[in-house]
N, C-alpha and C positions, 0 to 999 in steps of 0.2 A: 641618426643611427641609434643603436641601443646603448651607446656609451653615455651614461648619465652624469659622469664626472671623469676626469682624466683616466682613472683606473677602475671604475665601477661599471658593471654591465648588468642590466636587469634581466632576470630569467624567470621561468615558470617550470615547475616539475611536470614532466610528461607522465611518469609513473609514481606511485606512492614510494616513499623511502622509509625502510624499517631500520632499526638499530643494528640488525645482523647483516644488512646488505653490504657488499663490497664495492658496489658502484652506484652512481646516481645518474638518472636519465632526465635531461632537461632540454628546453628550447628557449630561444630569445623571446622576451615579452613582445607580443604582437603589436603593442602600442608604439613600438619604436622601429621605425624603418626610414630610409632616406627618401628623397623625392621621386625616386624611380622604383620604390618598393623593395630595395635590397636590404638585407640584414647584416649586421656585424658578423664576420666570420672568424671564430676563435681559432680554428685549426690553421688558418693562414698565418695568424700572428704567432702561433706556437711553432710552426715550421720555420719561420724567419727569425725566431729567437726574441721577438718582441715581448712575448709572455714567457716568463721563466718560473715563477712561483704562482700557484693558483689557490686562492682561498675562497670558500663559498660561505655565505651567510644565508640561512633559510629561516622563514617566518611561518609558524603554525597559526593560521588565522582563527582556529577554534580555541586553542589554549593561550594564544597571545605570547607563545614562547619563541625565543630566538636561539639558534645554535650555529656555531661556526665550525667549519671543518676544512681540511686541506686535501687537495687533489694532486695525485702524482702525474696524471696525464688525462687528455681529453681526445676522443675520436668522434668524428661525425659519421653517423650510421645511415640516416635517411632524412626525409623532410616531412613536415606537417602538410596537411591538405592545402594550406595557404602559402606554402613555399618556405617556411622557416626551417632552418637546419636543426636536426635533432642530435644532441650530443650525449655520449656516455662518458662520464668522468670516473676514473678509478680513485677510490679513497686511499690516501697515503697511509702507510703503516710503518711503525717502528717496532720490529720484532712481531709480537702478537698484538700490539696496541694500535688500533686505528686512531688516526689523528682527527678525532671528532670531539665535540664539546670543548673547543679551544678557549683558553682563558682570555680575558680582555688584555692581559699583559703578554699575549702571544708574541714571541721574539722573532718569528719568521723562519725558525729552524724546524727540523723534524723531531726535536727532543720530546720525549713522552711527558716531560714535566709541564708541557703546555696543555695537557689534557686534564679536564676536570670531569670525572665520571658522571657525577649527578647533573651535569649540564647536557648530557646526551639525551636527545628526545627520542622516545620509543618509536613514534610514527609521525611522518609528515605526509598528509594526504596528497593525492594527485591534485595538480593545479596550485600547490602552495607557491607563494612568491619567494623570490630570493635575489641576491646579487652576487656577482663574482668580483672579487678584488684581485687584480693581477699585480704581481710583485709583492713582497712581504711588507708588512706595516700598514696595510690598507683596511684591516678588519675594523678598526675604530670608525672609519668612515662609513662602513656598512651599518654599524650600530647606529650611527648618527642618522642615517637614512631612515631607519625604522623609528627612531625616537622622534623624528620630525613629524610623525603622524599625530602626535599630541598637539593639536592646533587650537587656536582661539581666534576670535574676531571681535570687532566692536561695532556698536550702532547706538543711536540715540534712543532713550527709553520713551515710548509713547504713553506709558502709565507707570505708576509706582510698582517696582518689581522687587521681589525678595530673593536673596541668595538661594541658589539651587532650584529656582523656578524653571520649568520648561518653557522656553520662549519661542515665538514665531516671528519671522521677518515679514512685515506687512508691506503692502504696495506703496505706502508712503515712505519706505526706507527705514522705519522705526521698528523696534522690537516690542512685543506685547506678550502677556501670558498666553500660552497656547489655548486656543478654543477651536473645537471641531468645525464650527460654522463661521465664527467671526474672524478668527486668526488661525487658519489651518496650516500655514506654511512653516511647520516646525523646523527650527534651525539649530537647536542645541540646548544647553543648560547654562543658566546665568551663574557667573562666578561669585559676584558680590551684590549686596543690596544696592539698588540704583533708583533714584527718584526721577519723576517725569522731567524730561528735557535734558537730563545729564547723560553722559556716555557710559554705556554698560558693556562689560566684557562677557562673552559667552564662549563655552567650549563647543567646538563644531564636531562634525563627523570624524571619528578616528581618535578623538582625544579622550582623556579621562578626567573626571571631576571627583573631588573629595569633599569631605564634610557632611556626607549623608549619614543616616543612622538607621540601625535595625533592618538593613537590607538582607535578603536571603542570597547567599553567595551562589552565583550562577543563574539566578532567576532573571527572567526578562523584565525590563522596566518599561512603563508606558506613561505618556504624558496625558494628564487629565484636563478637563475644560477649565479648571481653576488655576492651571499652571503647576499644580502639584504633580508628584510622581507616584505611581502606584504599580504594584505587581499583578493587578487584576485587570485584564483587558475587558473592554466593553465596546459597544457600537460607536462610541464617541471618542475613545482613546486612540492614540497613535504610538506605534512602537518607537522607543527611544534608545534602547541599548540593553546592556547586560551588567549585572552587579559583579564586579571583580572581587569585592570584599564587602563586609558589612557597612562600609562607609564610602565606597568608591563605585562609580558607574562608568563603564566604557561606552561612549556614545557611538551608536550605529544608526544612522538615519536611513533605514531600509526596512523591508518587510522581514519579520523574524522567521526563522525556520519553523515549519508547521509541525507541532508536536503530534505524536501518535495518540490516538484515543485510548483512554482507560477502558477497562471492561464495562463499567457502569455507563460511560458515555457511549460506548459502542451499542450497548443494549438499549439505551434510551433513544439514540439516534436523533437527538435534538440539538447537539452542539455542532456549530458550523465551522469553528476555528480549529478543528483537529483533523488528523488524517486517519482514515480507516485503512489499516493494512489488509492485505488479502485474507489473512487468517481471521482478523476481527470482522471483516465483511461477511465471511462465510458463517460466522457465529451470529451475526445480527439478522433480524427478520422483523416483519411487521406482525403485530398481534393478530392471531387467528390464521396466519399463513401456515400452510401445510407443505412440507417438503419431504422428499424421499432420500434416505441415507443408506449407503452400502456399508454398514458399520463393521462388517467382518473382513473387509478388504484390508490388505497390508497397508499400514500407515494411515488408515482412515480414522477419523474421530470416533471414539466409542460412544455407546448410548449414555454411559455415566457422564462423560465429558460434555456431551450435548445437553443433557439434563441440567448440568451446572450453568449452561448458558441460557437456560429458560426454555428449552425444547422438551416437550413431553411426548412419550410414545402414544400413538393413537390406538389404544387397545380397550377403550371404554372406561378405563380407571381414572381416578382424579390425579392431577398433577402433584397434590400434596402427598398422596400415597406413593408417588415415585420419588419423593425426597426433594421436590422443587418448592422452595420457600417463597411465600408471599406471591403466589401466582395471580395475575390479573384475570385470566380465564381459568375457571375452577373445574371444568370437566373436559373430557376428550371424546371424540367419536370413536367407535370401534371399527377400525379399517383393516383389521387382520383378515386376510384371505379375501380382500375386496379390491375392486378396481374403482377409480374415480371417474365420474361422469360430469361433463360440463353442464351448467345451467345458467340461464341469462340473469336471474335475479335472486334465486333462493339456494341456500345450502342446507344440507342435513336430510334431504329426502332420500329414501332407500328404494331399491327396486332390484328384481332379478334374483336368480339363485344359481348355484353351481351345477345343478342337474335338472332335468325335466323328463316328464313321462308323455309319450305321444298319445294323443286322443284320436278317436275315429274321425273327428272333423278336420284333423291335421293331415289325413292321408290323401294322397292323390287318387284319382279315379283308376280302378284296376279290376282284374278278374281273378277267379278262383278255379281250381280243378275240382270236379265233382265225381264221386264214385257211385255207380248205380248197381245195386245188388239184386239178384233173383231173376234176371232176364235169361231167357233161353238162348240157344246158340243160333236159332233161325231168325231171319229178319222179321221184325215186328213193327207194327204201327203203334206209337204211344200217344196217349191222350192225357191231358191234365184235367182232373175232375172226372165227371161221368163220361162213359163211352158214347158220345153223341155224334162222333164222326167229324167233329170240328177240328180245325187245324191251328187255331190261334189261342186256345185256352192256355192260361198260365199255370204254373205250379201251384197246387192247392195249399192252403194254410197248414195242412197236415204234412206237407212235404212228401206226398206220395204220388206215384204215377200209376194210373190204372190202364191196363191194356185189354180190358174186357173180361178176361178169364183169370188174370193173376194180378196181385198187388205188389209193386216194386218200390223199395225205399231208396231215396236219393240222399247221400251224405256229402256235405262240403268238407274237405280236408282242413284242419286247423294247423296253425304254426305261431311262433312268438311266445314271449313270457311276460311282457309288460314291464320289464326291468327299466328303471330310469337311466337316461344317458347323460354323460357329462357335456356341458356346453363351454367349458373353460379352455381358452386358447393357450398356446405355449407361452410360458412366462418366466421371469427371473425375479426372485424375491428381494425386496428392499424393505426397510423399516420406515413407515410413515410417521412423521413427528410434527407436532403443532407448536408454534411459538405462543407460549402462554404467559410470558413475563417480559 
């Protein structure tokens, strides 16, 4: 079951807990169940009077801070997807004082003198671990539970080792200076100098080592191939923990949280050990890449902001003239009022225009109306050229028709102005910008 000692029950927060909250929502740790998968039921024990006082100790895994509080009651609201009961506990109050930040000397009563204000943690994230101590006087046991995370172990030294070496447990059961290739199974930090063949003590995962120097508080620590500890990761280092102070390291043998890329890392795009946030990803691009931006849309990045990220407006000007310092690409194409056209191998060629004038060769086959002036009203036979009586003569070069006795002029009617026409389709304007840095 989830009862890990006679009066301690392991729990996990279902929701984050803030200092202003009146309730705390939690469930039983899923590692603890009986042989048929059932979990300890707090509400059953409360109903039968087995649980009379309820104290909770929570642990913030980020800050390594511990806080104790007292609950006035617990109700079961629902269950998790794997069947664990979800509980909502009401934080006990004395007047306007919540019984949080309880002192180590907590006397089991609701007296406000048990509260130490600066021990109240602002936020416990979701999934923070904790324990419930039932009946007063059990909070010290909860503290002992967390204190026990500072663990150590021993093994024979396979080589001479120096205090605060990062050490690895080899297949022969001995510890050696960590090495990415030869001794990759990092197991902790050596406590004291140990010579070959003697037993060395090392601090394991969850423990804290002291005696270090010049550490950056909060900085991640990495094991090097020499067994030394560094704050600079590389392809051969392995994450070892985090500096709690300038002289102490909290050992965490797991992958470190991935840090967010800095602006320069995002622009360079060459660092693989950082995380590109959605914003930084939108700011990053490959040199020479052209993108379109709707810069005047609400909440969109402005031209000036994008220029700060190394994007230059494609208006034919130089990036330097746009205020972009140290551009790798020093010119931009003029894409104002232009569309982009794909090409298999070449960029930069231009073609087309916004308007065109129709030429004769572009016209389809067609006919015209002709006006004949000077003919009489009586039916006449018309001949083209001389009056030879022929029936197939064509219109003479002079454009006249001769009927023997009179000359008639034939005029073709004209229309059109030769005005150029637009070839531009319907469009929506955006700003083309090129990654130049």
